[in-house]
C-alpha positions in Angstrom: 0.3 -10.7 5.6 2.5 -7.6 6.0 3.6 -4.9 3.7 7.0 -5.6 3.4 5.9 -8.9 2.2 3.2 -8.3 -0.6 5.2 -5.2 -1.6 7.9 -6.3 -3.7 5.4 -9.2 -4.9 3.6 -5.8 -6.8 4.1 -5.5 -10.7 6.4 -2.3 -10.9 3.5 -0.1 -12.3 1.7 -0.5 -9.2 4.8 0.1 -7.1 5.5 3.3 -9.2 1.7 4.1 -9.0 1.4 4.0 -5.2 4.7 5.8 -4.6 3.2 9.0 -7.3 -0.1 9.0 -5.5 0.9 7.9 -2.0 -1.7 9.3 0.7 -4.7 9.2 -2.3 -7.4 7.0 -2.6 -6.7 3.6 -4.1 -8.8 2.3 -6.9 -10.3 -0.5 -7.1 -7.7 -2.2 -9.8 -5.1 -1.1 -7.5 -6.8 -2.8 -4.6 -7.0 -5.9 -7.1 -3.4 -5.7 -7.4 -2.3 -5.3 -3.7 -5.2 -8.7 -2.9 -3.2 -10.5 -5.6 0.1 -9.8 -4.5 -1.7 -11.0 -0.6 -2.7 -8.3 0.8 -5.5 -8.2 2.5 -7.4 -4.9 2.8 -9.9 -5.8 4.8 -7.9 -6.9 7.8 -6.4 -5.0 10.8 -3.1 -5.0 9.3 -1.2 -1.8 10.3 -1.5 -0.4 7.0 -4.8 -0.7 6.0 -6.2 2.8 6.4 -10.3 3.6 6.0 -12.3 2.6 3.1 -15.3 4.5 1.4 -16.6 5.6 -1.2 -14.1 7.2 -2.8 -12.0 4.3 -2.6 -9.2 2.7 0.0 -6.9 4.7 1.6 -3.4 3.0 3.9 -3.2 4.2 7.2 -1.3 7.5 8.1 2.0 4.8 9.0 1.8 3.1 5.6 1.9 6.4 3.7 5.1 7.3 5.7 6.6 3.5 4.8 5.7 4.6 1.0 6.8 7.8 1.2 10.7 6.1 2.9 10.8 3.7 0.2 10.5 6.1 -2.3 12.9 8.0 -1.2 15.5 4.5 -1.1 15.4 4.3 2.6 14.6 0.7 4.1 11.8 1.4 6.2 11.7 -0.7 9.5 10.2 -4.0 9.5 6.9 -4.0 11.5 
């Protein structure tokens, strides 16, 4: 599922957290929110970055996408 599809399915508090912490490691409970909304963080989608001991990271493109949403813009569909 694309980011454009699962993003609106997140709880507003989850979207707010992702915007406020854009570019930071995404903690396990937030990854669970994304997965429950339909996002597959283990897949090879354009928005999936790296995972490591400190958590999951969005790709640089996804960080830019979230920033655009935070600025009230409508990012181009991917």
